[in-house]
C-alpha positions in Angstrom: -72.9 67.1 -28.9 -71.9 66.9 -32.6 -71.9 63.5 -34.2 -68.3 63.7 -35.1 -67.4 64.5 -31.5 -69.2 61.5 -30.2 -67.5 59.2 -32.7 -64.1 60.5 -31.8 -64.7 59.8 -28.1 -65.8 56.3 -28.9 -62.7 55.7 -30.9 -60.5 57.2 -28.1 -62.2 55.0 -25.6 -61.7 51.9 -27.6 -58.0 52.8 -28.1 -57.6 53.2 -24.3 -59.4 49.9 -23.8 -57.1 48.2 -26.2 -54.1 49.7 -24.6 -55.4 48.6 -21.2 -55.9 45.1 -22.4 -52.4 45.1 -23.9 -51.0 46.3 -20.6 -52.9 43.5 -18.8 -51.5 41.0 -21.2 -48.0 42.3 -20.7 -48.5 42.2 -16.9 -49.5 38.6 -17.2 -46.5 37.8 -19.3 -44.2 39.6 -16.8 -45.8 37.6 -14.0 -45.2 34.4 -16.0 -41.6 35.4 -16.7 -41.1 36.2 -13.0 -42.5 32.8 -12.1 -40.2 31.1 -14.7 -37.3 33.0 -13.4 -38.0 31.9 -9.8 -38.4 28.3 -11.1 -35.1 28.6 -13.0 -33.4 30.1 -9.9 -34.6 27.1 -7.9 -33.4 24.7 -10.6 -30.0 26.5 -10.7 -29.8 26.1 -6.9 -30.6 22.4 -7.2 -27.9 22.0 -9.9 -25.4 23.9 -7.6 -26.2 21.5 -4.8 -25.8 18.6 -7.1 -22.5 19.9 -8.3 -21.3 20.4 -4.8 -22.2 16.8 -4.0 -20.5 15.7 -7.1 -17.4 17.6 -6.2 -17.4 16.0 -2.8 -17.8 12.6 -4.4 -14.8 13.4 -6.8 -12.7 14.5 -3.8 -13.6 11.3 -1.9 -12.8 9.2 -5.0 -9.5 10.9 -5.5 -8.7 10.3 -1.8 -9.7 6.6 -2.3 -7.5 6.4 -5.4 -4.5 7.7 -3.5 -5.2 5.2 -0.8 -5.5 2.5 -3.4 -2.2 3.5 -4.9 -0.5 3.3 -1.5 -2.1 -0.2 -1.0 -0.9 -1.3 -4.5 2.7 -0.2 -3.6 2.6 -2.6 -0.7 1.4 -5.5 -2.7 4.8 -6.8 -3.8 5.9 -6.9 -0.1 2.7 -8.6 0.8 3.2 -11.1 -2.0 6.7 -11.9 -0.7 5.4 -12.3 2.8 2.6 -14.6 1.5 5.2 -16.6 -0.5 7.3 -17.0 2.6 4.3 -18.2 4.6 3.4 -20.7 1.8 6.9 -22.0 1.8 6.8 -22.4 5.6 3.5 -24.3 5.3 5.0 -26.5 2.7 7.9 -27.3 5.0 5.5 -28.1 7.8 3.4 -30.4 5.6 6.5 -32.2 4.4 7.7 -32.7 7.9 4.3 -34.1 8.9 4.6 -36.6 6.0 8.0 -37.6 7.2 6.7 -38.2 10.7 3.7 -40.2 9.6 5.9 -42.4 7.4 8.2 -43.0 10.4 5.2 -44.1 12.5 4.0 -46.7 10.1 4.5 -50.3 11.3 7.5 -52.0 9.9 9.0 -48.8 8.5 12.6 -48.2 9.5 13.4 -44.7 10.8 14.8 -43.6 7.4 14.6 -39.9 8.3 17.1 -40.3 11.1 19.2 -43.1 9.7 19.9 -41.9 6.1 23.2 -40.5 5.1 23.9 -37.0 6.5 23.5 -34.6 3.5 25.9 -32.1 4.9 28.8 -34.4 4.3 27.9 -35.3 0.7 30.2 -34.0 -1.9 33.1 -33.5 0.6 36.5 -35.2 0.2 36.3 -37.6 3.1 33.0 -39.4 2.5 33.5 -39.9 -1.3 34.9 -43.4 -1.2 32.2 -44.6 1.2 29.5 -43.5 -1.2 30.4 -46.4 -3.5 30.1 -49.2 -0.9 26.3 -49.3 -0.3 24.8 -49.4 -3.7 21.2 -49.4 -2.6 21.4 -47.0 0.3 24.2 -44.4 0.1 25.0 -43.7 3.8 28.4 -42.0 4.1 27.6 -40.7 7.5 24.3 -41.3 9.4 22.2 -38.3 10.5 22.0 -37.7 14.2 18.8 -39.1 15.6 17.5 -35.6 16.3 18.1 -34.3 12.7 15.5 -35.1 10.1 15.4 -34.4 6.3 13.1 -31.5 7.1 15.8 -30.0 9.4 18.3 -30.2 6.6 15.9 -28.4 4.2 15.1 -25.8 6.8 18.8 -25.1 7.4 19.5 -24.8 3.7 16.5 -22.4 3.2 17.7 -20.3 6.2 21.1 -20.0 4.6 19.5 -18.9 1.4 17.5 -16.2 3.1 20.6 -15.0 4.9 22.5 -14.8 1.6 24.9 -17.7 2.4 24.4 -19.1 -1.0 27.3 -21.6 -1.0 26.0 -23.2 2.2 22.5 -23.1 0.9 23.5 -24.9 -2.4 25.4 -27.5 -0.4 22.4 -28.1 1.8 19.8 -28.2 -1.0 22.1 -30.5 -3.1 22.4 -33.1 -0.4 18.7 -32.9 0.3 17.7 -33.5 -3.3 20.4 -36.3 -3.7 19.5 -38.1 -0.5 15.7 -37.5 -0.4 14.7 -37.3 -4.1 11.3 -38.8 -3.3 10.5 -36.1 -0.7 7.6 -33.6 -1.5 10.2 -30.8 -1.3 12.8 -32.3 -3.6 11.6 -30.1 -6.5 11.7 -27.1 -4.2 15.3 -27.9 -3.3 16.2 -27.9 -7.1 14.5 -24.6 -7.5 16.3 -22.9 -4.7 19.6 -24.2 -5.9 18.9 -22.4 -9.2 17.9 -19.3 -7.3 21.2 -19.4 -5.4 23.2 -19.7 -8.6 21.1 -16.8 -10.1 21.9 -14.6 -7.1 25.6 -15.4 -7.5 25.3 -14.5 -11.3 26.2 -18.1 -12.2 23.5 -18.0 -14.9 24.6 -21.1 -16.8 24.5 -23.2 -13.7 21.1 -21.7 -12.8 19.8 -22.6 -16.3 21.0 -26.2 -15.9 19.3 -26.5 -12.5 16.0 -25.0 -13.7 16.1 -27.5 -16.7 16.7 -30.4 -14.3 13.7 -29.3 -12.2 11.5 -29.0 -15.3 12.5 -32.4 -16.6 12.4 -34.3 -13.3 9.3 -32.7 -11.7 7.0 -31.5 -14.5 4.0 -31.4 -12.1 5.9 -29.6 -9.4 4.6 -26.3 -7.9 7.8 -24.5 -8.9 7.7 -25.1 -12.6 6.3 -21.7 -13.6 8.8 -19.9 -11.5 11.6 -22.1 -13.0 10.6 -21.1 -16.5 10.6 -17.5 -15.5 14.0 -17.5 -13.9 15.3 -19.6 -16.8 14.3 -16.9 -19.2 15.8 -14.2 -17.0 19.0 -16.2 -16.8 19.2 -16.4 -20.6 18.5 -12.7 -20.8 21.3 -11.9 -18.4 23.7 -13.9 -20.6 22.6 -12.0 -23.7 20.7 -14.9 -25.2 17.6 -13.0 -26.3 16.0 -15.6 -28.4 16.4 -18.3 -25.8 14.9 -16.0 -23.2 11.9 -15.2 -25.4 11.3 -18.9 -26.0 11.3 -19.6 -22.2 8.9 -16.8 -21.5 6.5 -17.8 -24.3 6.5 -21.4 -23.1 5.7 -20.2 -19.6 2.8 -18.1 -20.9 1.5 -21.0 -22.9 1.7 -23.6 -20.1 0.7 -21.3 -17.2 -1.6 -18.5 -18.5 -3.1 -17.6 -15.2 0.0 -17.6 -13.0 1.6 -14.5 -11.6 4.9 -15.5 -13.3 3.1 -15.2 -16.7 2.3 -11.5 -16.1 6.0 -10.9 -15.3 7.1 -12.9 -18.3 4.8 -10.7 -20.6 6.5 -7.6 -19.2 9.9 -9.1 -19.7 9.0 -9.9 -23.4 8.1 -6.2 -23.9 11.4 -5.1 -22.4 13.4 -7.4 -24.6 11.4 -6.3 -27.7 12.3 -2.7 -26.9 16.1 -3.4 -26.8 
């Protein structure tokens, strides 16, 4: 064979070998890419599963939020019911105090012998009020009627919307039993009656009397709030603002403070 021919064969062989090696490299790269694609496909499936779980979590969260909104809508009603229960508990405690006082040795049955509040302020008993200076007793209460019964009847009239009767009952209660644990409550509910009747000036006077007479009472925060609302109803914006701000300063954590803050915003927007 000629020398040039043998050299050409070697070169051709080497060229084929190089091509073969390149093909093998390409095959390896294709295999690697296929493996990566499979791995990516698995990762994508994992992500899809996670997205599905996340979507389920979002749906559950939305359902829970809707349920929470429904629960929040019922909060005011629950708050009113709780306030009513607390009021009733206060009544029961006060009645127990009255009974314990009556059972003490040497203590006269003042709860049944004091002047009947329902007759106070009427025309007939007025002259008799001046006779006993130390114990005004225009008409004794029946033995089966206690100061607590008087308070309960007045509060019942308030709940029924019989505001005139409620005012009369609470008035005689606070006049005849000013040392009672519920005397400050009686003043507050008188103010509430006047507010409901749109007698805002009378309501303000009553809330002021409560604040001055019973500064440590449990109705003070509510009295400041309703005082501010009464001022607002009469168009006295500055006085209303002052009452709200005083409430916020004195009782920063009370529910009435949150309401007062909202009232201030409403007044500022007017």
